[in-house]
C-alpha positions as CSV (number, residue, x, y, z in Angstrom):
1,X,1.8,-45.5,-81.6
2,X,0.1,-45.3,-84.6
3,X,-1.3,-47.3,-86.7
4,X,-2.5,-49.4,-83.9
5,X,-3.4,-53.0,-85.1
6,X,-2.9,-56.6,-84.2
7,X,0.6,-57.3,-84.8
8,X,1.6,-53.8,-85.0
9,X,4.7,-52.2,-82.7
10,X,4.3,-52.5,-79.3
11,X,6.5,-51.1,-75.9
12,X,8.4,-53.6,-74.8
13,X,9.8,-51.7,-71.7
14,X,10.9,-48.0,-71.1
15,X,13.2,-46.1,-68.9
16,X,14.9,-43.2,-68.0
17,X,18.6,-42.6,-68.7
18,X,20.0,-39.5,-67.1
19,X,18.5,-36.8,-70.1
20,X,17.6,-39.7,-72.3
21,X,14.3,-41.7,-72.6
22,X,15.3,-45.4,-73.9
23,X,12.1,-47.3,-75.5
24,X,12.6,-51.0,-76.3
25,X,10.0,-51.7,-79.2
26,X,8.6,-55.0,-80.5
27,X,6.3,-56.3,-83.5
28,X,5.6,-54.4,-86.4
29,X,4.4,-55.1,-89.9
30,X,6.9,-55.2,-92.4
31,X,6.7,-52.3,-95.0
32,X,4.4,-50.1,-92.5
33,X,5.8,-46.9,-90.9
34,X,4.6,-46.1,-87.4
35,X,4.7,-43.0,-85.7
36,X,6.1,-43.0,-81.8
37,X,5.7,-39.7,-80.0
38,X,7.3,-39.5,-76.8
39,X,5.9,-37.2,-74.2
40,X,8.0,-36.0,-71.2
41,X,7.3,-33.7,-68.1
42,X,10.2,-31.9,-66.6
43,X,10.4,-31.6,-62.7
44,X,9.8,-28.0,-63.3
45,X,6.5,-29.1,-65.2
46,X,7.5,-28.1,-68.6
47,X,5.9,-30.6,-71.4
48,X,7.9,-31.9,-74.5
49,X,6.7,-34.3,-77.4
50,X,8.3,-35.5,-79.8
51,X,7.4,-37.7,-82.6
52,X,9.5,-40.1,-85.2
53,X,8.8,-41.7,-88.3
54,X,9.8,-45.8,-87.6
55,X,10.1,-47.9,-91.1
56,X,9.5,-51.8,-90.6
57,X,11.5,-53.5,-92.7
58,X,11.8,-57.3,-93.3
59,X,15.5,-58.7,-92.0
60,X,15.1,-61.5,-94.1
61,X,12.8,-63.1,-96.2
62,X,11.8,-66.7,-97.0
63,X,11.3,-67.5,-100.9
64,X,8.0,-68.4,-101.5
65,X,7.1,-72.2,-102.2
66,X,5.7,-72.7,-106.1
67,X,2.4,-73.2,-105.0
68,X,2.1,-69.9,-103.7
69,X,-0.7,-67.9,-105.3
70,X,1.4,-64.8,-106.9
71,X,0.2,-61.2,-108.2
72,X,0.5,-60.6,-112.0
73,X,4.1,-59.1,-111.1
74,X,4.9,-62.1,-109.8
75,X,5.1,-61.2,-105.7
76,X,3.4,-63.8,-103.7
77,X,0.2,-62.8,-101.8
78,X,0.4,-63.1,-97.7
79,X,-1.8,-63.7,-95.2
80,X,-1.9,-61.1,-92.2
81,X,0.8,-62.5,-90.7
82,X,3.5,-62.5,-93.8
83,X,2.8,-65.7,-94.8
84,X,2.6,-67.1,-98.4
85,X,-1.3,-67.9,-99.5
86,X,-1.1,-71.2,-101.4
87,X,-3.2,-73.4,-103.9
88,X,-3.5,-76.2,-101.8
């Protein structure tokens, strides 16, 4: 997977369900699009690889506190973990 940084998407588990490859993914940084490549080899020895784009979006956001440091446009500046950085 790429990118591959701390806090990025990880593979939680994998399985085969008949003709399907099943991936359970975890984590990821909101606003980041990851490339996930699945490679398989058939019983006949054929190889197949497919890549997909996986955008990560926040499911919910908590309003930044009044003491949050913001950009000129009013967006809070956050830590690498998505927490607003405050002036206090």
